[in-house]
N, C-alpha and C positions, 0 to 999 in steps of 0.2 A: 500542757505539756502536750509534744505532737504523740500519735496515736503509735504506736510501733507497726513498722512491717508486717504482711503477712509473711514475707522470706522469712524475718526473724523468731517468728511464733514456731513457725514449721521447723525455724532451723532450734530451736529452744527445745519444742516436746521429741521430736525424735533424739536429740542428744541427750533430754532427762530420762527417756524410757529407758535408750540405748546406755546411758553412764560412759558415752562414750562419741568425740569430735569425728573420729576416723569411720567408726560403724555409721554414725548419723550421715555423715558424706555419701560414705555409700550407697546408703538405705535412700539420699535423696540426691544423686546422680551430680555430687558437685566436689571439688575439693575440700581438703580439709581447711586449709587458708578461708576458702569462703565463710566455712558456718564458725571457725571461729572470730572471723571478722562480723559474722551478725550477730552474735550473743554477744560481743564487747559492746555496738551497738546499742544494743537491746540494753545490757545492764549501763552505756550511759545514760540513753533517755530516762530508766529509772532511776537513775541514779544509787542502783542498788547493787552488790553482787550476786548472781544468782548462781552459781559454780565455784567448788574446790576444785583448783587446778592441783592433784598428784602427784606426785613421780610417775605411779601406777592407774592411770583413770581419773574420770573428775566422779564430783558427787554434788549434790543439791545442798544449797547452803537452808537456812531455814527460812529465808524470804524466795530463796530459791522453791520451796516446796509448797510457801502459799501461794505462791504468782502461778503455779502448773493448773489446777484446776480449773483455772478461770482462763488461762492458756488453752489447755483443752475443750474448753466450751465453745470457746470463741472462733478457734478452728470446725468443730462439731457443727455450726448455727451456718459456719460456710457453704461447707461441704453439702449438709440438706438443703440449700439455698440454691447450690448449683443444680445438684439433683432434678429438684424442682421445677428450675427455667429449663434447662435444656432433657426433660423428659420429652421421649415423643409424643404427639398429640394423639388421643385414643380415639377420635371422636370416627373414626372410620373402621374402629378397632372392633367387634363383638365378641364376645366370650361366652358362649353356654356352658354351662354343667349339664351332665346328665349320668343317667346308669353305666354300667360299662354293655349292660343289657341291651339296653336303647341306641346306643351311640352304634353299637355293634351291627343292629339285626333292620335300625330305620334309618338314623341320621345319618351315619357314612354315608349308606348306600344313596339317599335322596339329595345329599347336601350340593350334588351338582345342577341339581334346578333351581336352586337358590341364589347360585353364584353367577347363572347369566342371568337371572333376573336383576339382582346388585350386585355385578361387578366389580366396586369401587369398597365394597365394606371387606375388610380381612378379618373374617371370620376363624375364631381358634374355639377348638373342641375340647372340652375337660371331662374327662371320662373317669367317676368316681362314684363310687356307693357312698361316700360319706356327707352327712348332713350340709347344705351348706352356709359356710356366715358372709352375706352380702357387706358384713362391714369390715370383714376383712377381702384384701386379692383385689380382683379388678372383674369378676362374673359380673356379666349382667343380667342374665336372665339363665332360670336352673329348667332342668324337666324331671319331676319324682317322681316314682313309685307309692305309691300309698291310698288312704282313705280323704286324703285332701281335708283334712283338720288341723291348719294351720293358724291359727287366728290370727298372729302377728306378718301374714303375708296375704297378698291377692295370690288366689287359686284360679286356675280354668282347666275346670276338664278334655283332656283331648279325644278320646271316645268310652263309651261306654263298653265295658271289657266284655268279651264271652271267651270260656277255657275249652279247648277240645283237643283230641286226638290228631297228631300229625303224623306222616309218614313217608321216605322216598315212593314217587312214581313207580322203582324198581321191584318194589317189593307188590305192586298194581294186582299181579298174575295172579295171587296167593291169594287174593281176595274171592269172593263167590260175591254175586248181588246183592245174595241174600242175606249176610253176613249183619253181626250187628254187634253193640258194646260187649255182650259175654263172651262173645269171640275172640278179643283182645288178648285172652290169659293164656294161648298157646305161641303169643309171642313174645320177643325179647320188651321188656317197657324200660324206658329211660327214665331214673329219679333225678328231681329237681333239689339239690339240698337234702331234703329229705324224703321218705319212703312213703308217706304222709299223702302226699298228693294223689296219687293213685285210688288209695283208698278212700280217699275222701271224693274225689270225681265221682267213681263207681256207685256210691252208696246214693248220692248225689241223683243217680242219673236211674236211681232204683235197679239196680243191675245186683245179682247176685255173687260177693266177691269171694265165696267159698273155693272157687277153684281155680282161686288166682294165689302166685306166689311171690309177695310185696317185697321177701329177701334177696329174689334174684334180679339181675340189671344193674346195670354200673349207675354209679350216681354224680352229678357236676354242681361244682359251684355254682353255677351260673346257669340262668335257663337259657340264652343264650350257646351255650355249650351242650347242652343237651339236643337244641334244635339242630345243628350243625352236626353233629350224632345222626339224627334220624335226617338229614339227607343225604347223609353218606351210608344210608338202609343196613344202618347198626342198630335198628330199632324202631319203636313208637313212643316219641313224644308225647306230652301233654304240654300246650301254651295258652298263652291268651294273645286275642285276635291284634293286635299291635305287633308283637314280635313275628308274625310269620306272615302276614300281609303280604310282603313283596316275594318269600319266598312262594307261595302259593298261588301269587301270579306270575310269578318266572317259571312256572311249575317244575319247582325244585322240591317239593314236598305236594302231596294230597290230606282231603279226609278220609282217613277208610272207613269211618263210619261217621253218622251226622249231628249226633247227640253231642249238646254243650251241656254246660250250665253258666251262671252268671259271675261274673267276681267280682269280690268284694274291694278290690282295691283296684286304680285305673293309673295312667300317666295324667301327670297335672305341668302344666306350666306355671312356673311361681316367682315371683319378683317382690321384691320390698312394699310395703303397703305405702310407706311413706318418701317414695324415690319417683320422682316426674315420670311418667311413660317418655323413655324419647324416642325419635322416627325410627331409631334403628331396632329397638326392639320392638318396638309394633308393628314395623315390616316383616320380622321375621318368625314375631307370634299371629301375623295374619295366614304368614304363608305354611305355615307348619298345621296350623288350623282349616284352612283350604284343601292341604295334602291329603289330611288325615280323611276329609270328609268325601274327598274322592276317591279314595283304594274301598 
């Protein structure tokens, strides 16, 4: 028995779903007569009646109800095959996932140098704080903040981070050369998510915190926002090396005191262990490591 045409299967599926040859014709941009002809052709090939033609519409026969899931499965497979075959090649697309902080304060301002080296790559940056599932989506490589303990992933530390205060150079006239971390309490402190950051940092640097009011000063949901507030001269922020390197180099920020502490967490390049290292990922990874070391 010859196989039914794709056109007749589409007509049958649409008519079954809409229970109307007229509506099926509108959906498929055909005439009602063409849909009716395709249905009759399908019924002839199958030697079975698929619809009851009623005075007010149509309904499936028992045989039609049995045939419908198979017709839908066949169409679904054809549509999926078309999507796969017609999907644009991703060979020249590099999709990088990173935290919003890293995207804003490091990757976005620096990406021009990468594009000048690799103009043929179509770079896509996905800024998200959510964990990366490399099994879903088209993420090639990710940059995440943490302790690096992800056994299922290949991890490469970008740099060892230090944490220190930063502020706008517009505040510099207020600072005396002999000021130290103890004097920070007279200024507005900018907080990142929790107000514990400043207290922990000062204690670790050996500063007596009795003169500090940690309940004062705005709290930001992201470190990058606290840094931008510091750039705007609104107070002093605590920040890790990676997120302020570019602002320090451009003179938008200064370090009001020289005290710093080592950070427990770092930024890491992560990728699946069971996935081969493609040229585009290797190039991006080496560019980022070289750039980090040069700043």
